[in-house]
Every structure is written in structure tokens, then in C-alpha cells.
N, C-alpha and C positions, 0 to 999 in steps of 0.2 A: 574451331577457335579453340586455341589452347587455355585450360583453366590459370587463373590468375593464383596465385599462391600469396599468402601472408607472408610481411616480412618476419624474421625472428629479431630477437632482442639484441643481437652484436651488429645485425645488418643496420638495424636503427639507430643503436648508438654511435656508427660508422657514419650517420646520415652529415654531410657537410652544411646542409640547408637549414638545419635546426639550431635555434637560439643556442642553445648551449654548446654548441659548434662552432658559435661565430654568426651565422644566420641571421639573415631580417625574420622579425617577425610578423608570423602568417596572417594573425587577426588583430589588426590595429583599432578597430572601432568596439566600443562598448558595447556588447550584445543586452539588449533591454528585454528583462524578463518581464511575466505578466505575473502580477505575486496573487493575484485571485482579488485581491481587495477592490469591490466597486467603491470608487471613490466619488461616484455620481449619490454615495448615501452619505455625505459628509457633513449634511445639515442638517440631516435626520439623526444622525448621531450627536452632534451636538445639541440637538432639542431634547435628547435623553438627559444627555449631562444639566442643561438648565433646569431638569424637574429636579434634579438631585435624588433620583432614584435610580439608579445602574443596575440592582440587581431583587428580584422579589423572594420570599421563602414561598416555594411550589412552583416559581416562574412567576414572570412579570407576561404583560398582554403581549408585547412583541415575542417573546420566548412561546407564548401559546400558538401565536399567527404563525410562528416558522414551523413548530410543530405540526399543524395541520396543514400549512401546506406543502410541507415536506412530504407527509404521511400520503397525501393525496397523490403528487407527484409519482412515487415510489410503487402506489396501489396498495397501501395498508391501511390500517384501521384506525393505527394509533402512532405516535414518535414520542420520544423525550431527548429533550434539548439537553447537552452537559458543557461541560467547560474543557474538554479535551476529547480526541479523538480514543485516545489511551483510556478515557476515565469511561466512555462509552464501552469499549471493549471490557472492561472490569465488570462493570454493571450487567452487562447482557450475560454472561458467565455465571455471575452469582443468582441473576435471577432464574436460570436453568436448574440451582443446585448446584453449581459445582464447589466443591470444598476441599478439604486435605485428601487427598490422594486420589481424587476423581480422575479417571484418564482422558484428556483430551486430545483427541486427534487433531494436529496444527501441521498446515503446509511447511515444510521449511524454505519455501517460495513465500516470501513475506516480510513485512516490517517487523523491526526488534518488539514494538509493542505487543504485538499480539502473545510472542513468548512470556516477555515482562509480566502481563496478566495473568498467566497462567501459573507463575511461580511466586508472584504476590497472593494468590489464592490458595499456596501451598498443593497446587494439584499434580499430576502426574502427565507430563507432554509424551505424546507417542507420535515420532515425526515422521511426517510422509515424504515419498523421494520427488524429484522435481524432473521433467520431461524437458530434454535439453533443447526440441525442437521451440516450445514455447516458452521455457524458463517459468512454467506454471505446474501446479502439482499434477504427477500422473492421473488417468481416470481411473483406472483401477488397481485400486491399493488394498484389496484384501489381502495377499501375503505379509503386508507389513502391519497388519492390525491381528494377525493370526494369534489366538490362544490371547486375547488381550479384550474384557468386555468396556469396548469403550463411550462414554457416556455421552459426551459432545464430541462433534467435528466442526474446528474452526478454520474454515477456508477461504482462503485469500485470493482476490481477484487482483494478483500484483502489476504494475506498471499501468496500470488501465485497462489492460488485456482481460480476455472472459473465460473463467474456468467453467468447463460443464459440471457446473457444485452439486445440482442434482445427482447427476451418475458418479460423480465420488465421494458423495455424504450416502450412497445407497451402499457402495463397497465396504465404507467402513463399520457398517453396521450399527453404526451410533443410534443412540434415541431423538437427538437433538441436533439441530445445522444452525450455526451463526456464520451468516457472509459475512467476511471483512471485506466492503468495498469502499474502503477509506481514500485507495488511488482513482477511484474507476466512476466518480458519480457520471452521468449521464450515458453509460455503458449499457448494453443489452445483451438478454439473451434469449433465443426464439420467440423475439418481440417483445420481452416484458423488462424492465429495468431492473439491474442486477440488485439484488438486495431485498428482491420480493419473494425467494425462493426458499431462504431460512425461516426456522422459526424466530430468527431475529437477524434483520441486515443492519449492519452497523458501518459509520462513515466519519470520516474525519472530516474537520472544517478548520484544520490551521493554513499554515503558510504555503503558496502555491497551488490548493485545491482548488478542484474547479467549482466548489458550493463552499467558499473560505468564509468564516467569521471572524479572521483574525487569528482566532484560536477556539477553537469549538468542538464538538462531536454531536452527532444524532444517530440515536438507532430506531427503528421501524420494526412493527409487529403489529399480531391481532389480539393476542390474549389478556383480558384484564388483570390476570394474576400476575403475570410477565412485569404488567404495569406497575402495578402495588410494589412489587418486590424492589422494583428498581427503582423507581422514586424514592423509597423509603431509606434503602441502602445510598440514597447517593443525596439525601438531607441528614445527614449523620445517624441514620438507621431511627429514625422518628416518623412517626406516623399519626395522626389525630391525637396529639397529645401525650402518645406515651413512645416510650424508647423501646424498640421490640427485638433490634440485635445490632453490633457495633457497626458503624457504616463511617461514611465517607462526605465533604462539602463537593460535589460533584456537578452540581446545577450549573447552567449556563445563565451570561447575564443580559442585560436588556442591548447592550451598545453591541456587542457581538452577536446577536438575532437581529438586529436591525442591518447588520453588513452582511449575514447570512440571508435574508431575504430580497435584497439588493441582487448579490450574486447567485441564486435560483433563479430569478426572472431573467439572467443576461446566460442561463446555461447553455443553451442548445447554441450560442454563436459561440461561446468559449469550445465548447465538445467539437467544432466544425474547423476552430483555428486551429486547436494545438493537433487533429486529426493531419490537417494537409503539411502542418510541420514536420510531423512522424513520417507522413507520406514521402515528403520531398527529402528526408534525412534517407530514408530505406530503399528508395530507386537507388540513391548515388551509391552505398554501400553494398548494396548487392552488385551491383554494375562493376565493382571494384574486386567482386570476388569475398567481400567480406559477410559473416551468418549474422544475421538480425532475427530476433526473437518473432514470431510471428502466432496467429490466433490461431487455435487447436483447427488441423485441417478436418474441413466438412464441418465445422459446427455452423450453426447459425446465430451471429452473435454480430456486435458490433462496437468495436472497443473505445476505450475515451482515453489514447495514450497519453498517460503521465511522463515518462522515459523511453526511450527508444533501447533496449538491451543489446549491445552486440556481446558475442563471445569469441572471444581471443584464442589462436590456434594452442596448445598443449605449450607448445615451447615457450610459452609467456608463464607460464605458473615459476611465483617465485618472483618474477620482474613486472607484473601488471602493476603495481603502485608506483613502483620508479617511473613506468610509462608514464601515467597519470599526470605526474611532479614533470616529466620531462614536456609534456602536452602543455599544459597549464602556463608554462613559459613562453609557449609559441601563440597563447590567446582561445586554446581549445580548452574549455572548462568540461571535464567528465565526472563522474560520480561511482561510487561503488555499493553493493551491498554483501553483508556477509553471508554465508549458510550459518541457518540459525541455531543448526545442534553443534556448530563448530564453536559456539561463543565460550569463553573461558568459565564461566560457573555453570554451564549443562552438563557435562558429566561428573564433576563432582557432586551435585545435587543428587543428578539421577542414582548415580552409584550408591551414594547414601540411603538412598530408599528400596536398593536392591532392585532397579527398574535399567540398569546398564547394562547389555550383554553381548553377546558377538552379532545380533543384528544391527543393534545401535552403533558398534564401533564399525559396520561394512558399509552404513550409511555416511557414518560421520567420512569416510575414505571419499566414497563417490561423489557426496555432496562439496566436500571441501575442492575436490579437482574441477567441479563445475563454477561454482560460485568465486574463487580465489583468481579466475580469467576472465571475469565478467565486466565490460564497463558501458553506463549509462551516459545517455546523451540526452538531457531535457526537452522537454516539448512546450517549455514556457516561453521559447522566442521564438521569433515571427518565421515562416516556412523560409523566406528569404536569407536569413540569419541562420537556419538548419541547412540549410544547402552550403553555405559557406563553412560552418562547421564540418559537414562533411564530408566535404570536397578536402579540406586541409586534412582529416583526418586518414580517408584515402589516398590521397598522397603519399604521407607517411609510411603507411601500413602496409600497403600493396605495390 
């Protein structure tokens, strides 16, 4: 069979069937998204409001229960409920001793929050390259950390895909591992939940997440010293009546914890639904000859797909954002993520500290050519709607 070729921008621009060229809209019905909010918890949330106590110093009873149940779910001794996933990442790094100039290895495959917290702590980001087949970090990154005494590795299970975090961590030579599993609740690696391998596993609980609390974040860990430092930092740097270091107000609330508990109870059902949608999308796109990210070859893992990443041909460099706008007119909603190393403040910040060199310049070039042609299809829609979106995209691009 002759291999199908992806259409280039000029060919798509000339397509008379597109709305921009006078054609009919391909998807005319509203795509219903699973926001992750457990509406069954509405009465329980209302009960919290009626008490007049929506937040407690040190965490309220619902927050404590969520911490216990989530820690048990991941197989860790302790958990701490935050008011956002970003807050959870920042307290994780702080608890491990990350501070001014500390080298932190970070996967360029990840959400901007992971980079933001490194910069807010004034630490040194050490960027790690992306594998095009998985759009996760490469397994062996030893060449990219050569000559740098990495303190902590912050490794992301991006898109709900599963990184072999222990293997990548070993190649960094770092002392500590933080698993950013913000989009990967319910995913497993070698039979264990992601987030159970690092010194700290960090999860986001915001909009569309599989264990969403409306807004929130959870860290899981086993070390009481980490627990103390994390909780003090997230309570204004205050512990046992004393202010011990500058901190933040990062603790989670009772309404959010109530939503998180309800979502956690329904996690297996939601993971299965999103994976069905991802499978339906992937099957159609691959039959059309499009490139879709896969789990790492040979890795014993089960993803919990948050997005289906689709990699466009290199002819789409410089045209990807135009394509997203054109497809939106046809009812096809796609998303994108940037190369973290390409964000505009990164190079000036690193260069100012003497951390930017030829290695970073080369990685910037390579990562831009990869991430600037990535589009994402969300899995928060039904499998049926996923097929509709995938068929429409395949019709336009192949």
C-alpha cells in the first residue's frame, strides 16, 4: 500500500471544503467535555458552606481525609493538600532544599508551572531533551547534564503518558526525584501508580484533571522531614507558634477537598473513559498516516491520557498556529504546548547567571522544531466525539 502523505500548508489553504473558503462547518454540535468536577458532591460542598468553615489552619477534616486516601491510593505514607498544583510543585522543591542557584534537571516536555517554580525559587534549570516518538523526556540524559552537579530532577509524565522516571532519574545523577504527575492520575509504571517512585510525587487538581478539586494540588512522600518543611512553607513559613522562614499561603480548602474525594472515588471509571477516547482518536489518525505520540516502546506501563499529541510534518513549522485557527472555524478544537526552553524569559535569566551556553542553544533549536509543530486533541470528550474530531482532522490533513 502506498504510504499516505500529510498535506502541506499550501494544500490545506487551497481546500475549498474549509469554512474559511466557503465550505460547510464540519462539526456542528457542541463537544461536551468532562471537566472532572464530581457534581454528585454538590450537596456535600453545600454542607461545608453552611458550617461557615471552608478552610482551617493546618488543614481541615476533609483535607486530612483526602490526604490519607490519596496517599493510600499512591502507596505513600503521607500527602499534603495544596490550593494548586503549582503550589505543590513549589513546596516540593523547597522541601528538598532547592534554593538560589540549585541545579534542577527539568524535562522540556512539561507544563509551564514546573519551570515557573524553578525560577521563582531562583534555581538553575537544566533542560532535558524530548524523544519525538513519545514526546516525553529521553531515557538517557547523561550527556545533557555532563559537568553539572544536579541536585534534584523534576521529571514530568506529560499528557498522561508514562515516563520511565527511575531510569531517567538515574541518568541525571541527581540526589532527589520529584515526579510531576499533574496530568497522569491513574497511570501506572511496572504495576505501581506514577508518583510512587520519587522522593515526592506531585499532582495537580485543577480543571479537567482526573482527580480535580476545582483547584488544588497534592504531594505524596514518605519522609517526615519533607512533611514538616512543606507544611511550614505552605503556612506562611510558620510552625508551632514560630515563624521559621518566609513562606506562602498554599494550603487547600474544605470545599475543594470534598470535590477531590468524590473525584478520587470515581478515578478508575474516568481513566477508562479517557483512554477509550484516546484509543479511538489514535486509531483513526494513524490509519490516515498521521504521527501520534505513543507510550515508550517496551515499557510496562498504562497511561491515563489527558491529551492525544499529534506531530505535524516539518512543512508546518511557522504555520501550526494558523492551522489551529482554521480548524477552530470548522469546529475542531486543538491545543498546543510550547518548548519550555523557548519561553522568552528563559535565555535572559540563564545567560545573566552564566548558565547559558552552546548546549542550551542547540537544545533550544531542536526543541523548537519539535514543539512548534505539535497539536493536541483533548481526551475529555466522549469516544464518539473523539472519532468525529479525528475523522475531520484526518480528512483535512491527509
